[in-house]
MISETOR-816480 format. One record per residue (C-alpha): residue number from 1; x, y negated, z negated; residue in three letters. Coordinates in Angstrom, 1 decimal. Layout:
MISETOR-816480
<NUM; <X; Y; Z>; "ALA">,
...
//
This chain:
MISETOR-816480
<1; <-0.2; 0.1; -0.1>; "MET">,
<2; <1.1; -3.6; 0.9>; "ASP">,
<3; <1.0; -6.0; -1.9>; "ALA">,
<4; <-0.2; -8.5; 1.3>; "ASN">,
<5; <-3.1; -6.2; 1.7>; "GLN">,
<6; <-4.2; -6.1; -2.5>; "LEU">,
<7; <-3.7; -9.8; -2.4>; "VAL">,
<8; <-6.4; -9.9; 0.5>; "GLU">,
<9; <-8.7; -7.9; -1.8>; "LEU">,
<10; <-8.1; -10.4; -4.4>; "VAL">,
<11; <-9.4; -13.2; -2.1>; "GLN">,
<12; <-12.4; -11.1; -1.1>; "ARG">,
<13; <-13.0; -10.8; -4.5>; "TYR">,
<14; <-12.6; -14.5; -5.5>; "ARG">,
<15; <-15.0; -15.2; -2.2>; "GLU">,
<16; <-17.7; -12.8; -3.0>; "ASN">,
<17; <-18.1; -12.3; -6.9>; "ARG">,
<18; <-21.0; -15.1; -7.1>; "ASP">,
<19; <-23.2; -12.7; -4.4>; "PHE">,
<20; <-22.2; -9.1; -6.1>; "ILE">,
<21; <-25.7; -8.9; -7.9>; "ALA">,
<22; <-25.6; -4.7; -8.0>; "ASN">,
<23; <-23.9; -1.4; -7.6>; "GLU">,
<24; <-24.1; -1.1; -4.2>; "GLU">,
<25; <-22.9; -4.5; -3.4>; "THR">,
<26; <-19.7; -3.8; -5.5>; "ALA">,
<27; <-19.2; -0.9; -3.7>; "LYS">,
<28; <-19.5; -2.0; 0.0>; "MET">,
<29; <-17.7; -5.4; -1.0>; "THR">,
<30; <-15.0; -4.1; -3.3>; "LEU">,
<31; <-14.7; -0.6; -3.6>; "VAL">,
<32; <-14.8; 1.0; -0.1>; "VAL">,
<33; <-12.4; -1.9; 1.1>; "PRO">,
<34; <-10.0; -0.3; -2.1>; "PHE">,
<35; <-10.5; 3.1; -0.8>; "ILE">,
<36; <-9.3; 2.2; 2.7>; "ARG">,
<37; <-6.1; 0.1; 1.0>; "LEU">,
<38; <-5.3; 4.1; -0.3>; "LEU">,
<39; <-4.9; 5.3; 3.2>; "GLY">,
<40; <-8.0; 7.2; 3.2>; "TYR">,
<41; <-11.2; 6.6; 5.6>; "ASP">,
<42; <-14.6; 6.8; 3.9>; "PRO">,
<43; <-16.2; 7.4; 6.8>; "SER">,
<44; <-14.5; 10.6; 7.3>; "THR">,
<45; <-16.3; 13.4; 4.8>; "PRO">,
<46; <-13.4; 15.4; 5.3>; "ARG">,
<47; <-11.4; 12.7; 3.4>; "GLU">,
<48; <-13.8; 10.8; 1.3>; "VAL">,
<49; <-17.1; 12.0; 0.5>; "ARG">,
<50; <-19.6; 9.2; -1.1>; "PRO">,
<51; <-22.3; 10.5; -3.9>; "GLU">,
<52; <-20.2; 14.0; -4.4>; "PHE">,
<53; <-22.6; 16.3; -6.4>; "ALA">,
<54; <-21.0; 19.1; -8.6>; "ALA">,
<55; <-22.9; 21.5; -11.0>; "GLU">,
<56; <-22.0; 21.1; -15.1>; "PHE">,
<57; <-23.4; 23.6; -17.7>; "THR">,
<58; <-24.8; 21.9; -20.6>; "GLN">,
<59; <-24.9; 22.4; -24.4>; "ALA">,
<60; <-27.9; 24.6; -23.4>; "ASP">,
<61; <-26.5; 26.7; -21.2>; "GLY">,
<62; <-28.6; 25.4; -18.4>; "LYS">,
<63; <-26.6; 24.2; -14.7>; "ARG">,
<64; <-27.1; 20.1; -14.2>; "GLN">,
<65; <-26.2; 18.8; -11.1>; "PRO">,
<66; <-24.2; 15.8; -11.7>; "ASP">,
<67; <-23.1; 12.7; -9.0>; "ARG">,
<68; <-19.9; 10.8; -8.5>; "MET">,
<69; <-19.9; 7.5; -6.6>; "ASP">,
<70; <-16.5; 8.7; -4.1>; "PHE">,
<71; <-14.9; 11.9; -4.5>; "ALA">,
<72; <-11.2; 11.9; -2.4>; "ILE">,
<73; <-10.1; 15.2; -0.9>; "PHE">,
<74; <-6.5; 16.2; 0.4>; "ASP">,
<75; <-6.0; 16.8; 3.8>; "LYS">,
<76; <-7.5; 19.9; 4.2>; "THR">,
<77; <-10.8; 18.8; 2.4>; "GLY">,
<78; <-11.2; 21.6; 0.0>; "SER">,
<79; <-8.8; 19.9; -3.0>; "LYS">,
<80; <-10.5; 17.3; -5.1>; "PRO">,
<81; <-7.6; 14.5; -6.1>; "LEU">,
<82; <-9.4; 11.7; -7.1>; "LEU">,
<83; <-13.2; 10.7; -8.3>; "VAL">,
<84; <-14.0; 7.0; -8.2>; "ILE">,
<85; <-17.5; 6.1; -10.4>; "GLU">,
<86; <-18.5; 2.6; -9.4>; "THR">,
<87; <-20.5; 0.6; -12.2>; "LYS">,
<88; <-22.0; -3.3; -11.9>; "PRO">,
<89; <-19.9; -6.0; -11.6>; "LEU">,
<90; <-19.1; -6.7; -15.6>; "GLY">,
<91; <-19.9; -3.3; -17.0>; "THR">,
<92; <-18.0; -2.4; -20.2>; "ASP">,
<93; <-16.4; 0.5; -17.9>; "LEU">,
<94; <-14.4; 2.1; -21.2>; "ALA">,
<95; <-17.7; 2.8; -23.1>; "SER">,
<96; <-19.1; 3.9; -19.9>; "LYS">,
<97; <-16.3; 6.5; -19.0>; "ALA">,
<98; <-17.7; 9.8; -19.8>; "ASN">,
<99; <-19.1; 11.1; -16.6>; "GLN">,
<100; <-15.6; 10.9; -15.2>; "LEU">,
<101; <-14.6; 13.2; -18.4>; "ALA">,
<102; <-17.4; 16.1; -17.3>; "ARG">,
<103; <-15.9; 15.9; -14.1>; "TYR">,
<104; <-12.1; 16.5; -15.3>; "ILE">,
<105; <-13.4; 19.3; -17.6>; "ALA">,
<106; <-15.4; 21.4; -15.5>; "GLN">,
<107; <-13.7; 20.9; -11.6>; "VAL">,
<108; <-10.3; 22.8; -12.4>; "ALA">,
<109; <-8.0; 21.1; -9.2>; "ASP">,
<110; <-9.1; 17.5; -10.6>; "LEU">,
<111; <-6.7; 15.1; -13.1>; "HIS">,
<112; <-7.8; 11.9; -12.4>; "PHE">,
<113; <-10.4; 9.8; -12.1>; "GLY">,
<114; <-11.1; 6.2; -11.9>; "ILE">,
<115; <-14.1; 3.6; -13.3>; "ILE">,
<116; <-14.7; 0.5; -11.7>; "THR">,
<117; <-17.2; -2.5; -11.2>; "ASP">,
<118; <-15.4; -3.8; -8.2>; "GLY">,
<119; <-12.7; -6.2; -10.2>; "CYS">,
<120; <-11.4; -4.0; -12.9>; "HIS">,
<121; <-10.1; -0.5; -12.2>; "TYR">,
<122; <-9.6; 1.9; -15.3>; "LEU">,
<123; <-7.2; 5.1; -14.5>; "PHE">,
<124; <-7.8; 8.3; -16.5>; "TYR">,
<125; <-5.9; 11.5; -16.7>; "GLY">,
<126; <-6.0; 14.8; -18.2>; "ASP">,
<127; <-2.2; 13.9; -19.5>; "LEU">,
<128; <-2.7; 15.5; -23.3>; "GLU">,
<129; <-4.5; 18.4; -22.5>; "SER">,
<130; <-5.6; 20.1; -19.0>; "GLN">,
<131; <-9.0; 19.7; -18.0>; "ASN">,
<132; <-9.6; 17.2; -20.6>; "GLN">,
<133; <-9.8; 13.6; -20.1>; "MET">,
<134; <-7.7; 11.1; -22.2>; "ASP">,
<135; <-9.7; 8.5; -24.5>; "ARG">,
<136; <-7.4; 5.6; -23.1>; "GLU">,
<137; <-6.8; 4.8; -19.7>; "PRO">,
<138; <-3.1; 5.7; -18.4>; "PHE">,
<139; <-3.4; 2.6; -16.0>; "PHE">,
<140; <-5.6; -0.7; -15.6>; "THR">,
<141; <-5.7; -3.6; -13.3>; "PHE">,
<142; <-8.2; -6.5; -12.9>; "SER">,
<143; <-8.7; -8.7; -9.4>; "LEU">,
<144; <-9.5; -11.5; -11.8>; "ASP">,
<145; <-6.0; -11.3; -13.0>; "ASP">,
<146; <-4.2; -14.8; -13.0>; "PRO">,
<147; <-0.9; -13.3; -14.1>; "ASN">,
<148; <-0.9; -9.8; -12.0>; "ALA">,
<149; <2.3; -9.0; -10.3>; "ASP">,
<150; <0.8; -7.9; -7.4>; "TRP">,
<151; <3.8; -6.4; -6.4>; "THR">,
<152; <4.0; -4.2; -9.0>; "LYS">,
<153; <0.8; -3.0; -8.7>; "VAL">,
<154; <0.5; -2.3; -5.3>; "ALA">,
<155; <3.9; 0.0; -5.6>; "LYS">,
<156; <2.3; 1.8; -8.2>; "PHE">,
<157; <-1.1; 2.6; -6.4>; "LEU">,
<158; <0.9; 3.4; -3.1>; "SER">,
<159; <1.4; 6.8; -5.0>; "LYS">,
<160; <-2.0; 7.8; -5.4>; "PHE">,
<161; <-2.3; 6.9; -1.0>; "SER">,
<162; <-3.5; 9.6; 1.3>; "ARG">,
<163; <0.9; 10.1; 2.5>; "ASP">,
<164; <2.0; 10.1; -1.0>; "ALA">,
<165; <-0.3; 11.5; -3.2>; "PHE">,
<166; <1.3; 14.4; -5.5>; "ASN">,
<167; <-0.4; 15.7; -8.4>; "ALA">,
<168; <2.8; 17.2; -10.0>; "GLU">,
<169; <4.8; 13.6; -9.9>; "THR">,
<170; <1.3; 11.5; -10.4>; "LEU">,
<171; <1.3; 13.0; -14.2>; "VAL">,
<172; <5.0; 12.3; -14.6>; "THR">,
<173; <4.7; 8.6; -14.0>; "ASP">,
<174; <0.9; 8.4; -15.4>; "ALA">,
<175; <2.6; 9.6; -18.6>; "GLU">,
<176; <5.7; 7.6; -18.2>; "ASN">,
<177; <3.2; 4.5; -17.7>; "SER">,
<178; <1.4; 5.5; -20.8>; "ARG">,
<179; <4.5; 5.5; -22.8>; "TYR">,
<180; <5.8; 2.5; -21.6>; "ARG">,
<181; <2.6; 0.6; -22.2>; "GLN">,
<182; <2.7; 2.3; -26.0>; "ALA">,
<183; <6.1; 1.0; -26.3>; "MET">,
<184; <5.5; -2.2; -25.3>; "VAL">,
<185; <2.5; -2.7; -28.3>; "GLU">,
<186; <4.9; -0.8; -30.6>; "LYS">,
<187; <7.8; -3.1; -30.3>; "LEU">,
<188; <5.4; -6.3; -29.7>; "ALA">,
<189; <4.0; -5.3; -33.2>; "LYS">,
<190; <6.9; -4.6; -35.1>; "VAL">,
<191; <8.5; -7.8; -33.9>; "LEU">,
<192; <5.5; -9.7; -34.8>; "LYS">,
<193; <5.8; -8.4; -38.5>; "ALA">,
<194; <8.7; -6.1; -39.5>; "PRO">,
<195; <8.1; -6.1; -42.6>; "ALA">,
<196; <5.2; -4.0; -42.4>; "GLU">,
<197; <7.1; -1.1; -40.7>; "ASP">,
<198; <9.1; 0.6; -43.6>; "GLU">,
<199; <10.8; 2.5; -40.6>; "GLY">,
<200; <11.7; 0.2; -39.0>; "PHE">,
<201; <12.7; -2.0; -41.9>; "LEU">,
<202; <14.9; 0.8; -43.1>; "LYS">,
<203; <16.8; 0.9; -39.8>; "TRP">,
<204; <17.4; -2.2; -39.2>; "LEU">,
<205; <18.5; -2.9; -42.5>; "THR">,
<206; <20.7; 0.5; -43.6>; "GLU">,
<207; <23.9; -1.3; -42.1>; "ASP">,
<208; <23.3; -4.5; -43.4>; "VAL">,
<209; <22.2; -3.7; -47.1>; "TYR">,
<210; <24.1; -1.2; -49.1>; "LYS">,
<211; <22.2; -2.2; -52.7>; "GLY">,
<212; <19.6; -0.4; -54.7>; "LEU">,
<213; <16.1; -1.2; -52.5>; "ARG">,
<214; <13.8; -2.1; -55.5>; "THR">,
<215; <10.4; -3.2; -53.8>; "LYS">,
<216; <11.3; -6.9; -54.4>; "ALA">,
<217; <14.3; -6.2; -52.6>; "VAL">,
<218; <12.4; -5.0; -49.6>; "MET">,
<219; <10.2; -7.4; -49.7>; "SER">,
<220; <13.2; -9.9; -49.4>; "ARG">,
<221; <14.4; -7.9; -46.2>; "LEU">,
<222; <11.4; -7.7; -44.9>; "GLY">,
<223; <11.1; -11.9; -45.2>; "GLU">,
<224; <14.9; -12.3; -43.6>; "VAL">,
<225; <14.1; -10.1; -40.7>; "ALA">,
<226; <11.3; -11.8; -40.0>; "ARG">,
<227; <13.2; -14.6; -40.0>; "GLU">,
<228; <15.5; -13.1; -37.6>; "ALA">,
<229; <13.3; -12.0; -34.4>; "VAL">,
<230; <13.5; -15.2; -33.1>; "GLU">,
<231; <17.5; -15.7; -32.6>; "PRO">,
<232; <18.1; -12.2; -31.9>; "ALA">,
<233; <14.9; -12.8; -28.5>; "LEU">,
<234; <16.6; -15.6; -28.0>; "LEU">,
<235; <20.3; -14.1; -27.5>; "ARG">,
<236; <19.2; -11.4; -25.2>; "VAL">,
<237; <17.1; -13.9; -23.4>; "ILE">,
<238; <19.8; -16.1; -23.4>; "GLY">,
<239; <22.5; -14.6; -22.4>; "GLU">,
<240; <21.1; -13.7; -19.0>; "ASP">,
<241; <19.6; -17.4; -18.6>; "PHE">,
<242; <23.1; -18.5; -19.5>; "LEU">,
<243; <24.1; -15.8; -16.5>; "SER">,
<244; <22.2; -17.2; -13.8>; "LYS">,
<245; <22.7; -21.0; -15.5>; "LEU">,
<246; <26.5; -20.8; -14.9>; "ARG">,
<247; <25.7; -19.7; -11.0>; "GLU">,
<248; <23.8; -22.7; -10.0>; "ARG">,
<249; <26.5; -24.7; -11.7>; "ILE">,
<250; <29.1; -23.4; -9.9>; "GLN">,
<251; <27.2; -23.8; -6.4>; "GLU">,
<252; <26.2; -26.9; -7.2>; "SER">,
<253; <30.0; -28.1; -8.0>; "ARG">,
<254; <32.5; -29.1; -5.7>; "GLY">,
<255; <35.6; -27.2; -5.1>; "PRO">,
<256; <37.4; -29.8; -7.0>; "ALA">,
<257; <35.0; -30.3; -10.1>; "ASP">,
<258; <35.4; -26.1; -10.1>; "ARG">,
<259; <39.0; -26.9; -10.8>; "GLN">,
<260; <38.4; -29.5; -13.1>; "ALA">,
<261; <35.7; -27.6; -15.2>; "ALA">,
<262; <35.1; -24.5; -16.9>; "ASP">,
<263; <31.3; -23.7; -16.2>; "PRO">,
<264; <31.2; -21.7; -19.5>; "ALA">,
<265; <32.3; -24.5; -21.7>; "THR">,
<266; <29.3; -26.3; -19.6>; "ALA">,
<267; <26.9; -24.0; -21.2>; "VAL">,
<268; <27.8; -22.8; -24.9>; "SER">,
<269; <25.1; -24.4; -26.5>; "ALA">,
<270; <22.3; -22.1; -27.4>; "PRO">,
<271; <20.0; -20.9; -24.4>; "ALA">,
<272; <17.1; -23.0; -25.5>; "ALA">,
<273; <19.0; -26.5; -25.4>; "ALA">,
<274; <20.4; -25.5; -22.2>; "VAL">,
<275; <19.1; -28.0; -19.5>; "GLN">,
<276; <19.5; -26.8; -15.8>; "PRO">,
<277; <21.9; -28.0; -13.2>; "ALA">,
<278; <20.5; -29.9; -10.4>; "PRO">,
<279; <18.8; -28.6; -7.4>; "SER">,
<280; <22.3; -27.9; -5.1>; "PRO">,
<281; <19.7; -28.8; -1.7>; "GLU">,
<282; <19.3; -33.0; -3.4>; "GLU">,
<283; <22.3; -35.1; -2.3>; "PRO">,
<284; <23.6; -36.8; -5.4>; "MET">,
<285; <23.0; -40.2; -4.5>; "GLU">,
<286; <18.9; -39.4; -4.0>; "GLU">,
<287; <18.9; -38.1; -7.6>; "ARG">,
<288; <20.4; -41.4; -8.6>; "GLN">,
<289; <18.1; -43.4; -7.0>; "ARG">,
<290; <15.4; -45.7; -9.2>; "VAL">,
<291; <12.3; -44.0; -9.2>; "ILE">,
<292; <10.0; -45.6; -6.4>; "GLU">,
<293; <6.6; -44.0; -5.4>; "THR">,
<294; <6.3; -44.3; -2.0>; "SER">,
<295; <3.5; -44.3; 0.5>; "ALA">,
<296; <3.7; -41.0; 1.6>; "GLU">,
<297; <3.6; -39.7; -2.0>; "GLU">,
<298; <0.5; -41.7; -2.7>; "MET">,
<299; <-1.4; -40.1; 0.2>; "GLN">,
<300; <0.0; -36.7; -1.0>; "PHE">,
<301; <-1.8; -37.3; -4.8>; "PHE">,
<302; <-4.8; -38.8; -2.5>; "ASP">,
<303; <-5.1; -35.2; -0.5>; "VAL">,
<304; <-4.5; -33.3; -3.3>; "VAL">,
<305; <-7.3; -35.2; -5.3>; "ARG">,
<306; <-9.8; -34.9; -2.6>; "ASP">,
<307; <-9.0; -31.3; -2.3>; "ILE">,
<308; <-9.7; -30.7; -5.9>; "CYS">,
<309; <-12.8; -32.6; -6.6>; "VAL">,
<310; <-14.6; -31.1; -3.3>; "LYS">,
<311; <-14.1; -27.8; -5.2>; "ALA">,
<312; <-15.6; -29.6; -8.7>; "GLY">,
<313; <-12.7; -31.0; -10.3>; "THR">,
<314; <-13.6; -34.4; -11.8>; "LYS">,
<315; <-11.2; -36.8; -10.2>; "ALA">,
<316; <-10.2; -38.6; -13.5>; "GLU">,
<317; <-8.7; -35.1; -14.4>; "GLU">,
<318; <-6.3; -35.2; -11.6>; "ILE">,
<319; <-3.1; -36.9; -12.5>; "LEU">,
<320; <0.3; -38.0; -10.7>; "SER">,
<321; <3.8; -38.8; -12.1>; "ARG">,
<322; <6.7; -39.7; -9.8>; "ASP">,
<323; <10.4; -38.6; -10.6>; "THR">,
<324; <13.6; -38.5; -9.4>; "VAL">,
<325; <13.3; -35.8; -7.5>; "ASN">,
<326; <9.7; -34.9; -6.8>; "TYR">,
<327; <6.4; -36.3; -7.3>; "PHE">,
<328; <4.1; -34.3; -9.5>; "ASN">,
<329; <0.5; -33.8; -9.7>; "VAL">,
<330; <-0.9; -31.8; -12.9>; "SER">,
<331; <-4.6; -31.3; -14.3>; "ILE">,
<332; <-5.8; -33.2; -17.4>; "ARG">,
<333; <-2.2; -34.5; -19.0>; "ARG">,
<334; <0.9; -35.1; -16.9>; "PRO">,
<335; <2.8; -31.7; -18.5>; "THR">,
<336; <0.3; -29.3; -17.1>; "LYS">,
<337; <1.2; -29.7; -13.4>; "TRP">,
<338; <0.3; -27.4; -10.3>; "PHE">,
<339; <1.8; -28.6; -7.5>; "LEU">,
<340; <5.2; -30.8; -6.9>; "ARG">,
<341; <6.0; -32.6; -3.7>; "TYR">,
<342; <9.4; -32.9; -2.6>; "PHE">,
<343; <10.8; -35.2; 0.4>; "VAL">,
<344; <14.3; -34.5; 1.1>; "THR">,
<345; <16.2; -35.9; 4.1>; "SER">,
<346; <15.9; -33.2; 6.0>; "LYS">,
<347; <12.6; -31.6; 4.8>; "ARG">,
<348; <9.2; -31.8; 3.2>; "ARG">,
<349; <8.0; -29.0; 1.0>; "TYR">,
<350; <5.5; -28.4; -2.0>; "ILE">,
<351; <6.3; -26.2; -5.4>; "ALA">,
<352; <3.2; -24.2; -6.5>; "THR">,
<353; <2.9; -21.7; -9.5>; "TRP">,
<354; <1.5; -19.1; -6.8>; "VAL">,
<355; <3.2; -15.8; -6.5>; "PRO">,
<356; <5.0; -16.0; -3.4>; "THR">,
<357; <3.5; -12.6; -2.1>; "THR">,
<358; <0.2; -14.0; -2.6>; "GLU">,
<359; <1.4; -17.3; -1.3>; "ALA">,
<360; <2.1; -15.9; 2.4>; "ARG">,
<361; <-1.5; -14.7; 2.4>; "VAL">,
<362; <-3.2; -18.1; 1.6>; "LEU">,
<363; <-0.8; -20.2; 3.8>; "ALA">,
<364; <-0.9; -18.3; 6.9>; "PRO">,
<365; <1.7; -20.1; 9.7>; "GLY">,
<366; <3.6; -21.9; 7.1>; "PHE">,
<367; <6.9; -20.8; 5.7>; "GLU">,
<368; <6.8; -19.7; 2.2>; "VAL">,
<369; <9.8; -18.2; -0.1>; "GLU">,
<370; <10.6; -18.1; -3.5>; "ASP">,
<371; <11.4; -21.7; -5.1>; "ALA">,
<372; <14.2; -22.4; -7.1>; "PRO">,
<373; <13.2; -21.0; -10.9>; "ALA">,
<374; <13.5; -24.9; -12.1>; "VAL">,
<375; <11.5; -25.7; -9.5>; "TRP">,
<376; <8.1; -23.8; -9.6>; "GLY">,
<377; <7.5; -19.9; -8.3>; "VAL">,
<378; <6.9; -20.2; -4.4>; "SER">,
<379; <7.4; -23.3; -2.3>; "ARG">,
<380; <6.2; -24.0; 0.8>; "VAL">,
<381; <7.4; -26.2; 3.7>; "TYR">,
<382; <5.1; -28.8; 5.6>; "LEU">,
<383; <5.3; -31.6; 7.9>; "ASP">,
<384; <3.5; -34.1; 5.5>; "GLY">,
<385; <0.5; -34.7; 3.1>; "PRO">,
<386; <-2.0; -34.3; 6.1>; "ALA">,
<387; <-1.3; -30.4; 6.1>; "GLN">,
<388; <-2.4; -29.8; 3.0>; "LEU">,
<389; <-6.1; -29.2; 4.1>; "TRP">,
<390; <-5.0; -26.4; 5.9>; "ALA">,
<391; <-3.7; -24.6; 2.9>; "ILE">,
<392; <-6.3; -25.9; 0.7>; "LYS">,
<393; <-6.6; -22.4; -0.9>; "ALA">,
<394; <-3.2; -22.5; -1.7>; "LEU">,
<395; <-3.8; -25.9; -3.7>; "VAL">,
<396; <-7.0; -24.4; -5.4>; "LEU">,
<397; <-4.9; -21.3; -6.2>; "ARG">,
<398; <-1.8; -23.1; -8.1>; "SER">,
<399; <-4.5; -25.1; -9.8>; "LEU">,
<400; <-6.1; -21.9; -11.0>; "GLU">,
<401; <-3.2; -20.5; -12.3>; "LEU">,
<402; <-2.5; -23.9; -14.1>; "ALA">,
<403; <-5.5; -24.0; -16.3>; "GLN">,
<404; <-5.0; -20.0; -17.1>; "ALA">,
<405; <-1.6; -20.7; -18.7>; "ARG">,
<406; <-1.1; -20.9; -22.6>; "LYS">,
<407; <-0.1; -24.8; -23.8>; "ASP">,
<408; <3.0; -22.2; -24.9>; "ASP">,
<409; <3.6; -20.5; -22.2>; "ALA">,
<410; <7.1; -21.1; -20.8>; "PRO">,
<411; <7.7; -22.8; -17.4>; "GLU">,
<412; <10.3; -24.1; -15.0>; "PRO">,
<413; <12.0; -27.1; -17.2>; "PRO">,
<414; <12.1; -30.5; -15.5>; "ALA">,
<415; <15.5; -31.3; -14.9>; "PRO">,
<416; <17.5; -34.2; -16.3>; "THR">,
<417; <18.8; -37.0; -14.3>; "THR">,
//
């Protein structure tokens, strides 16, 4: 599965979600296209059988037929690989997964099932006990998730595709996915409150404190451990950050500057306090100019504001701020930016919050690439502000992502001059 195809399904959901009023509409609008993305043909019953019926033995011993919305079979058409149950948009899917459990329990060769409302997809398996569905899904994703990495999601889903489906390796991958998620949750929990996990606190302090471990001592060590978490995380993150920062500084210096200064000494401060180097794309005299808002930049702001207002945003909520390096447009307050406009001596481009793979879909025909980390996530080259109308979907998507971000979420810092 290609990430761009998945992004197109995301866009399809956004454009149609207000009109998906029932289960049938969710099937035809979203679930059938999803099946096609996996490489199966919903119109070929050898591969995909809608309303697949099977008989199950009830508690009283009677045989009762039951149906699944879709059953996907192997290339021979004889072995079920995957069943999909669809519910109306907005359904609490986890509470409705019993039907999947019945299928996995009584269809010997079946190990995987999906329950979905077209937007949210929950993948279940029988990883703990064969033909007994696990209580928790081993993988989930949502088309409505503004922070989803669609490249990673597409890579995982590709394992369920027609050409790649392998039950044995999928079980291993599913187990790894579940183990990974459990580790993330356990680490997050213990790092938030290290004193509450006795085993973790004992491991953490065994080579640090050699004295008698009374209740008062352990309480004290627990408090110290809590205070040690943040510096430790900064050190782990900081080393990678500093390494990349050294590379940027090296790239931005001329040969004489590289010999005159050791970049390691220039970044000896803690990572959280380090300011990023100026972009090597911008000439020095350009970075040192007096801030003067140009007519072109004001035109850029006017077009962005018009696009947002037509989409339902209040005009007074769209703000602008000029800087030495770029012209900033934000929502409700200056620090909550969603577009940055760059005008250099060579080219013009915007920086956005939209992942590059998604930006390419929303800006067809435009040159799109990863933005330097200090500017944003993706950047799109254009000839001038008027072309924003051609990529208004991208503008609104970046606005949506900016609004979804938490106030304390990390973002590319604004460069100093």
